[in-house]
N, C-alpha and C positions, 0 to 999 in steps of 0.2 A: 312255628309260633313266634320265634324271635324276629322274623322278618319285619313284623309290624314296628319294631323299635326304630327302624331306619327311616320311617316316614317323616317328612318335613313337619316341623312344628311340635313333635312329641316332647312334652315336658321341657320346653326350651328354657323356662326361667331357672330350672335347676341345672340343666345340661350346660348352659352357658358358663357357669362358674368353673366347672371342671375343664372346659375347653381352654380357659385361660391358664389353669394350672398345668395342663399338658404342654401348652406352648412354652411356658416359663420353667419347665422342669429342670431339675439339677442335671449336671453333666456326668452323672454316674454312667459308667461305660456301657452303652447299649443295654441289652437285657441279659447280660451274662453273669450277673451277680447272684451269689447265694450265700447263705450263712450257715454256720455250724449249729445244728439243732441241739447239740449238747451244751451250748453256751447260752446263758440266759440273757446277756446283754448284747445288742447288735451295734452299739455305738453310744455316742454322747451327743446331747443337744442342750444348749444353754448351760453347759457345764455339768449336766446330770445324765446319769445312765438311762438309756432307752431299753426297756425290756423286750425280749423276743415276742412276748404275747401282745404288747401294744403295737409293735411293728407289724406283726402278722394281721392284726385287726385292721390297721390302716391299709395294708396291702390288699386285703380282701375287699375293703370298701372301695378302693381304687378300681379293682377288677369289676365289681358290681356296676360302678358308674360307667366304665368303658363299655360294658355289655349293654347298659341302658342307652348309651349314646350311639354305638355302632352296630348293635345287633349281631347278626351272623358274621359280619365282616370282622368282628373282634376275633372270632374263633379261626377264621381263615388266615388272619394276619397277626396272630397273637404275639409272635416273636418281635414285632415292630413296636409293641407297647412297653414303655419303660415303667412298669408298675412300681418298681422299687423307688425310682425317683419321685413318682407321684406320692408314694407313701410318706416319704420324708416331708414333702410339702404339706400334706394333710396334717401330720403331727404338729408342724409349726403353726399352721393356721388354726387348728383346734385349740392349741395352747393359748393363742391370742384371743380366740372367741371366749374361752372360759375365763380368761383374765378380765375380759370386759363384762362378764356376767351374763353372757348370752345363753338363753335356755330355750328349749323346744318342748312343748307339751305333747303328751300322748295323742291328743286330739289332732294336733298339727301333723304328726307322723301319719296317723290314720287317713287324714284328708289327702295328704300328698300321695300316698300309695293308692288310695281309691281313685284318684284322678288320673293315674297313669293308664293310658288307653290299652296297653298290652296286658293289663290284668282285668280287662272288661269284656263282657259279652253283651252284645246288643246295647252298648252305651252304659251298662251298669257294672259295678264291681262284682267280679265272680270269684268267690273265695276258693273254690276248688281249683280254678285255673291259676289263681295266685299261688296256692301252696304247691301245685304241681310244677309250675315254672321256676319258683324259687328253689325248691328242693331237688329238682332234676339235675342229674350229672351233665345233661346237655344244655342246662340253663345256668342259673347262678350257683347251684350246688352248695347251698348254705341252709342251715336251719332258719326258719322264718323269723325267730326272735333276733338272731344275729343280723339278718337282712334289715329288719326294722330298725335296729339300733344304728346300723350303717346309714340308713336314710335320715335318722335323727341327726347324726353327725354331719351329714351332707347339708342338711337344712341349717345347721349352726354355721357352717362355712358360708352358705349363701347369705345368711343374715349379716355375717361379718362383712362380706363383700358389699352388700347393699349399704352398710354404714360407711365404709371406706370410699366406695365409688358409687354414689347414688346416681340414678338415671338422670340425664340432663335433657331438658326439653328445648326445642328450637322452634321459633316462629317461622312461618313460610318465607318471610323476607330474609331472615338470617340464613335459612337453608339455601335460598336461591343465590345469595351472595357467595356463600362457600362453594356451592355447586358450580357457579360460573367460573370461579377462580381455578377450580380443579379441572374443569373440562373445556375451558375456552382455549382457542389457539391464538397466539400472538405473533406479530412480526416486529422485529427490532431493526432500526438503523443505528449504525455506530461509527465512531471514528476511533482509530487505534493509534496511539503514539508509540510506535514500535521501539522498545528499549534497545534492541540490537542495532537499529539504524543509528541511534544516538551514540552508541558505544563504539562505532566503527573505527574512529580515529583516537580512541582513548588509549594512552600507553599503559601497559601492565608489566610490572617487573616481577621477578621471582620472589623478591622480598614482599611485595604486595600480595602475591598469591599465598605465600606462607602465612602472612599475618591474617588474611581472610580465613584460611583454614583453621588457624588456632582459635579464632573468634567464633567460627560457625561449624566446627568439626562435627557437632552432634547432628546437624542437618544432613550429613552424608552417611549416617549410620545405616548399615545393611540390616534388613529385618531378620528376625529369627528364622531359621530354616531347619528342616529335618531330612533324614535319609531313611527310607523304609526297605526292609526285606519283605518279600511277599510271594505267596503261591497263588496261582490262578488256575482254576480247572472248571470244566463244564459239568463235572460229576459232583453233585451236591453231597451225596452219601460219602464220597471219598474225602471231600473237604471236612465233613463232620467227623469222620474217623480220625483225620489228622488233628482236628481241634481237640478231640478227647485225649490225645496223647501228649499234647503240649502243656507243660507246666512251667512255672518259673525256673529258669536255669536250663531248660531243654536246649539241645543242639538242634536248631530249626532245620538246617540242611540235612543232617543225618536222619532225623525223624521223618522228614518228607521223603527222603530217598527210599526208605523202607516201603513206602506206598507208591513208588515210581513217580513222585512229584518233584518238580524242580523249583528251588528257591531262587528268585531273581532279586536284584537290588536296584532301587531307583536312584536317579541323580538327586542331588540336594534341591529342595524347592521350598518356597515360602508359602504362607497361608493365603496371601493375596494372589499368588500366581502358581497354583498347584499343577502338577503334571496331569495330563488328560486321563491317564490310567485310573486316577483316583478322583478327579474333579467332578465326576458325575453326581456326587452327593456331597454338598457343602457341609452338612452336619458331620459326616465322617471325617472330613478334613479338620474340622474343629477338634474332634475327639482325638485324632492322631497327634495333634500338637499338645494335647493334654496328657498323653501317655509318657511313661518313663522308659529309658533305654532298656531293651530286653523284653518289654511287655508285649503281649499278644492281643490282637482283637479277636472277637468271636468270628464265626463264619459270616461273611458279608456278601450280600447279593450284588452282583455287578451286571452291566448290560450284556456281557457275553459269557456269563458263568458265575463263579463263586470265588471269593478271595479270603485269604487269611493274611493279616498284616502284622509284622513285628517292627517296632521302632528300633532302628539300628543306631542312629546318631541324632543328637539334638544339639544344634548350634545356636547359642544366644545371639542377640543383636550385637553387632561389632562395628567399630569405626575403622575403615580401611586406612592404611598409611597414605600420606600425601603423595608419595611417588606412584602409587597405584591409581590415583584418581586426579592427578594434576590437571588434566584437560577439563575434567568436570568442574573442578574448583575454579579454574580460570574462567570458564563459561559463566558460572554463577556470579563471580566478581564483576565481570563485564556487564551482566544483566543488571546488577545492583547500581553500578555506575551509570549505565544507560537510563535506568529508571529515574535516578536522581536528576539527570539532565532533562528528561522528558516531562517530569511532573510539573515544573513551573510553566512549561508551554501548554500543558493540558489545563492547568488552572486558568491561565489567561484566555484560552479558547472557550472554556466553560462560561466565563463572565461575558464574553462577546456573544456566544450563542444564546444565552439567557435573554439578552437585550434584543437580539435580532429576531427571536421567535415571536415577538409581539406583532411583527408584520410579515414574517416569512415562514415557509415550511422548513423543516430541519435540513433537508438535503440542499435546498438553495442557500440557506444561511451558512452551512458548513462549507459548501463549495466556494461561496464568496470569500470565505476566510482562507482559502487555499488548502482545505482539508479534504482527504479522500473519504468518501462515504461508502460504507459497505452495508449489506442487508442480509439478515438471516432468513432462512425459510420459515414458514409458520411452524410453531411448536407449542406444546402444552407447558404451562407454568410448572407443573409437577410431573411432566412426562419424563420417563427414563430415557436419557440420551447416552448411548454407549460411547460416543465420541468424547475424546478428552480435550477437544478444542474449545474455542471461546464461547460457543453456545452453552456448553455445560457450565462454564464459569459464570456466564450472564444469568443463568437460572437462579443463582443465589441472590441476585439483586432485584429481579423483576417483581417480587411481591410488593415492593414499595411503589411501583409504577401503575398508574391508572389514568382514566380520562381526565382527571384534575391535576395530575402530576406526571407528565409524560417524559420529562428530562431527568436523567440521573445526575448525581454528582460525578466527580472523577473517581473511578473505581480502579483497583489494582487487579491486574490479570497476570498470568504467567508470561505474557508477551510484552507487557508494559501498561501504562495508564490508558484508560479508555473512557469514553463518554457514550452512553446508550440512550436511545430515544424510542419510546413506544409508538410505533408507526400505525399499527392496526390491531384491533381486538375482534375476534370472531367468537361471539358468545353462543352457547347452545340455545336452541329455540325453546319457546315456551312449551311446545308439545313434547320435546325431549325431557325437559325438566319435570313436567307433569307426569310423564310416564315413569320416570325414575324416582320421583320425590319420596315416596314412602320407604322404598328400599334404601335410598341414600340416607334418610333420616335415621333408620335403624342402624346402618353401618357407621354413621358418624357418632351416634350415641355409644355404640360399642367401642369405637376408637377412643373416645373421651374416657370411658371407664377403664379401658385397657391401659391407658397411659398412667392413670392413677394407681392401678393395681401393680403395674411394673415397678413403680417407685416404692409402693408399700411392701410388696413381697421381697424386693431386693434388700430393703432395710431389715425386714424380719430375718432373712437368711443370714445377713451379716451378724446380726445379734445372736442368732441361734448357734453359729459356729459349729456346724455339724461335723462330727468325726465318725465316719462309718467304719464298722469292723466287718462289714459284709465282704466276703471274699470274691475275687474274680475267678471264675471257673476256667 
C-alpha cells in the first residue's frame, strides 16, 4: 500500500517543506541518539526545558512525514534518517509559527488528508483505508487523532515557510536569461602578467623573509586535522555486536580483540583532504571532525563492508615555525613583489587594449602590444572545474562579461595580474530551452526559496541555542 507514496507529485506542496528541513538538519551524530525514558526533559531550547512528551511528538511527526515522502524506502533505509535532528528543527519552527499566530483549522486538516492519494480509492477518500494505513504497524503505527494533529503541525510549518519564503515567479524572458547564463559555453582569451617572471631578479634577504612571515603568518596556518582509530569488517552483525559493547571509556582495541577484530589507526588528515578510506561519504567526514576524542561512531556502511570509528586525536589549526616553511614564505614574498611590479604593466596594457579594440580584435590588439595571448577551452560559467588553474579562477569574473562588455579589468590570479576577454558565447538553442523551461522554472523557484530558508533557519537555530540531553548509544 505504501508504494503509492513514492509516486512523483504526491502531495508535493507539503513534502517540499520537510525536504528542506532534512537537508538542513542538525549535526546530531547520525541516528545513534537515544534518551533516558525515566527523565522528563530531553534538553533545553530558547533557555527553556523541552519535555520528553513534546520531543516524542515531534519525532513521530518527523517519522510520519518521511513515510509520506519516501514510502517503503523509509522502512528499507530507516537507519539513514536522522529523525531526532528533524524533531529539533520541528520544535524550533513550530515555536516560531505559534509566535506569529499561525493557526490551522480542522477543515484544513481534513482537506489535506483527504487529498492525499494514498488514502484514496478510485480517486475518493477511503476512511477504512485511511484508518488501516495510519494504525497499521507496517504503516504509520499511530492513533488517527495523533496522526491528524501531526498533519496540523506540518501545515503550520508549511504556512510559516510560505510566509518566510513565498514562491517567486519568473517571466519567460527572465528565465531564458538565467538559463543561458547557466548552460552556455564560453571561450576566453587572456593575457597573463606572470608575477614569477617579474620577480626573477628581485633580491630577497632573510630579514625580508622574516618580516613577511611576521606580517602574514596567519596565511600559513595549517588547517585542523584528526587521527582516527577504526575497525573495518565485511560482517555487519559482527560490527553491530562490537558497537553494542563500546561505551565511553571503553578500550577499543581490547573490546575489538574479543571479537577477533583489529583496530587500525589512520594518519592525520584534514577535512578538505580526507583519507580515501573515509572520503567515500563527505557527511561522515564532517561528523568525524565534530566528534570529541574517545567518542565512537555508530556502525557505518562503507564500500567494502562496515566501519566503526573512534576519534583518537584532534589537532587545532596551527601556524608552523618559520624554519619549517621558509621556502614557502620566500615563494609567497617573491610572488607579492612580482605582482607589485607586474600590476602597473597590466594597467598600462588595459588602457591600450581598450583603445585598440575599437578597430581590432583582442588577439591582434594584444599581439601588437607584444603580449602573449592564450585561450581557454569552452567551459560553462557555472560548470564545476576540478582544475585549480586559471580557468577556475576566471570563473569568478566571467559573470560580468557579456556581448556588451567583453573586456575585463585587471584581475588578480594566483599567478599574477591578468586581463580576460570574452571571445565566444555558445548559448543553448531555443529548442533546448523550451524543453527544459518548466523544470528549470520549478528548480529556480525552489533555489530562491531554499536560500531564504537557509538564512531563516540558521538564524532561528542560533537563537534557539539547543542543548540536547539525548545520549549517544
